[in-house]
Residue frames relative to the residue before (quaternion, step in Angstrom):
aa qw qx qy qz dx dy dz
M 1.0000 0.0000 0.0000 0.0000 0.00 0.00 0.00
L 0.3085 -0.7674 0.5375 0.1646 3.55 -0.78 1.02
T 0.4547 -0.6307 0.5467 0.3108 3.53 -1.19 0.61
D 0.6806 -0.4718 0.3525 0.4358 3.58 -1.25 0.22
L 0.6727 0.4927 -0.2994 0.4638 3.59 0.95 -0.87
E 0.6285 0.5181 -0.3399 0.4701 3.62 0.98 -0.76
R 0.6544 0.5094 -0.3055 0.4678 3.57 0.94 -0.91
K 0.6482 0.5270 -0.3138 0.4513 3.58 0.97 -0.87
I 0.6846 0.4706 -0.2890 0.4757 3.59 0.86 -0.94
L 0.6288 0.5253 -0.3402 0.4615 3.60 0.99 -0.75
R 0.6584 0.4920 -0.3101 0.4778 3.60 0.97 -0.79
I 0.6153 0.5262 -0.3472 0.4733 3.60 1.03 -0.72
L 0.6634 0.5049 -0.3023 0.4621 3.58 0.90 -0.94
Y 0.6661 0.5096 -0.2976 0.4561 3.56 1.00 -0.83
N 0.7661 0.4010 -0.2009 0.4604 3.59 0.88 -0.93
F 0.5629 0.6589 -0.3799 0.3235 3.59 1.07 -0.68
P 0.6885 0.4704 -0.3186 0.4509 3.67 0.79 -0.83
H 0.6416 0.5255 -0.3295 0.4513 3.61 1.17 -0.39
S 0.5514 0.5911 -0.3992 0.4326 3.56 1.30 -0.10
I 0.7638 -0.3502 0.2684 0.4711 3.56 -1.27 -0.20
K 0.6501 0.5793 -0.3192 0.3741 3.58 1.03 -0.73
K 0.1829 -0.8414 0.4909 0.1328 3.63 1.17 -0.55
R 0.6694 0.4081 -0.3098 0.5379 3.57 1.04 0.79
M 0.5836 -0.5452 0.4495 0.4003 3.56 -1.29 0.11
P 0.5406 -0.6331 0.4378 0.3395 3.61 -1.10 0.58
T 0.4798 -0.6211 0.5285 0.3234 3.54 -1.26 0.45
I 0.6732 -0.4512 0.3728 0.4519 3.57 -1.29 0.16
R 0.6442 0.5338 -0.3196 0.4449 3.59 0.94 -0.89
E 0.6603 0.4962 -0.3091 0.4713 3.59 0.96 -0.82
L 0.6319 0.5104 -0.3301 0.4808 3.59 1.08 -0.69
E 0.6079 0.5437 -0.3469 0.4631 3.59 1.07 -0.73
I 0.6735 0.4987 -0.2931 0.4601 3.58 0.89 -0.94
K 0.7058 0.4777 -0.2708 0.4476 3.58 0.84 -0.98
T 0.7481 0.3837 -0.2239 0.4929 3.61 1.06 -0.66
G 0.3800 -0.7258 0.4868 0.3030 3.57 1.16 -0.53
K 0.5653 0.5871 -0.3763 0.4406 3.58 1.27 0.37
D 0.5436 -0.6178 0.4531 0.3426 3.57 -1.25 0.36
E 0.7257 -0.4568 0.3038 0.4153 3.57 -1.33 0.31
K 0.6440 0.5356 -0.3277 0.4370 3.59 0.91 -0.89
T 0.6691 0.4954 -0.2936 0.4698 3.59 0.94 -0.88
V 0.6466 0.5152 -0.3189 0.4633 3.59 0.94 -0.90
R 0.6701 0.4885 -0.3039 0.4689 3.60 0.87 -0.90
S 0.6284 0.5394 -0.3286 0.4541 3.58 1.02 -0.78
V 0.6614 0.4934 -0.2989 0.4793 3.57 0.97 -0.87
L 0.6351 0.5205 -0.3312 0.4648 3.61 0.97 -0.81
N 0.6447 0.5068 -0.3193 0.4749 3.59 0.99 -0.80
G 0.6347 0.5247 -0.3225 0.4666 3.59 1.06 -0.73
L 0.6498 0.5041 -0.3127 0.4752 3.58 1.04 -0.75
V 0.6095 0.5211 -0.3451 0.4878 3.59 1.13 -0.63
R 0.6819 0.4880 -0.2892 0.4617 3.59 0.83 -0.98
G 0.6895 0.4838 -0.2703 0.4664 3.58 1.09 -0.74
G 0.5000 -0.6855 0.4070 0.3382 3.58 1.28 -0.09
Y 0.4576 0.6880 -0.4484 0.3409 3.59 1.18 0.45
I 0.7944 0.0775 -0.0285 0.6017 3.59 1.11 -0.70
E 0.2455 -0.6999 0.6393 0.2031 3.52 -1.40 0.24
S 0.0338 0.7703 -0.6359 0.0320 3.54 -1.05 0.79
P 0.2307 -0.8516 0.4519 0.1316 3.57 0.32 1.29
D 0.8111 0.2270 -0.1176 0.5260 3.60 0.96 -0.78
G 0.5736 -0.6166 0.3695 0.3927 3.59 1.27 0.15
N 0.5508 0.5922 -0.3936 0.4371 3.58 1.28 -0.02
T 0.4613 -0.7077 0.4546 0.2823 3.59 -0.72 1.00
Q 0.5912 0.5852 -0.3725 0.4114 3.60 1.12 -0.50
N 0.7252 0.4105 -0.2298 0.5027 3.59 1.21 -0.45
I 0.3655 0.7337 -0.4947 0.2888 3.60 1.21 0.35
K 0.1128 -0.7548 0.6437 0.0566 3.52 -1.07 0.86
I 0.3173 -0.7449 0.5549 0.1912 3.58 -0.78 1.01
I 0.2236 -0.7971 0.5547 0.0831 3.54 -0.76 1.13
N 0.8136 0.0320 0.0626 0.5772 3.54 0.86 -1.01
T 0.1073 -0.8061 0.5794 0.0550 3.58 -0.76 1.00
R 0.5277 0.6434 -0.4181 0.3644 3.58 1.21 -0.08
D 0.0367 -0.7464 0.6645 -0.0010 3.50 -0.93 1.00
Y 0.3475 -0.8042 0.4438 0.1887 3.53 -0.20 1.27
D 0.6731 0.4766 -0.3018 0.4783 3.60 1.21 -0.31
S 0.5220 0.6576 -0.4041 0.3630 3.56 1.26 -0.01
P 0.4356 -0.6847 0.5089 0.2870 3.60 -0.95 0.79
F 0.6753 0.4757 -0.2826 0.4877 3.58 1.28 -0.28
K 0.1995 0.8155 -0.5214 0.1523 3.57 1.19 0.52
R 0.4116 -0.7194 0.5089 0.2326 3.54 -0.87 0.99
K 0.3773 -0.7201 0.5371 0.2250 3.55 -0.98 0.86
N 0.6910 0.4137 -0.2565 0.5344 3.56 1.14 -0.64
T 0.1694 -0.8299 0.5269 0.0705 3.59 -0.46 1.17
H 0.3893 0.7088 -0.4990 0.3116 3.61 1.22 0.26
N 0.3903 -0.6846 0.5422 0.2916 3.53 -1.07 0.61
K 0.7065 -0.4961 0.2968 0.4083 3.57 -1.23 0.45
K 0.6365 0.5399 -0.3403 0.4331 3.58 0.98 -0.80
E 0.6452 0.5107 -0.3180 0.4709 3.61 0.97 -0.83
V 0.6573 0.5120 -0.3134 0.4555 3.58 0.91 -0.90
L 0.6679 0.4914 -0.3019 0.4704 3.59 0.90 -0.91
T 0.6325 0.5265 -0.3275 0.4642 3.59 0.99 -0.82
N 0.6620 0.4999 -0.3012 0.4704 3.57 0.95 -0.88
L 0.6495 0.5166 -0.3204 0.4568 3.59 0.97 -0.81
V 0.6659 0.4986 -0.2988 0.4677 3.56 0.93 -0.93
S 0.6871 0.4744 -0.2981 0.4625 3.61 0.84 -0.91
T 0.6203 0.5345 -0.3429 0.4604 3.60 1.08 -0.63
K 0.6710 0.4908 -0.2980 0.4692 3.58 0.94 -0.90
V 0.6478 0.5177 -0.3186 0.4592 3.60 1.02 -0.80
S 0.6920 0.4886 -0.2834 0.4495 3.59 0.91 -0.90
K 0.6337 0.5394 -0.3332 0.4432 3.63 1.17 -0.47
K 0.5958 0.5980 -0.3588 0.3984 3.60 1.19 -0.47
């Protein structure tokens, strides 16, 4: 079960690359978006790594890979469990086969 802050940071990590910036947020950007200090942000990121939600091989936020976004206690639980790559592949193959 994720805490509110863990869920918030995970959602920021998930949505941030889809914004204009096309990259993962820095620690400073996470501090600004959450209103928490660096120590707290790093602690939450470490908790997400331990919980199997993200990977961060070198501790740099730019190299974070999201592994799991499902939070079973969330009221916003996604019904579609396909990952984005599968969905895009299906969309592309569907459009190609219709031509």
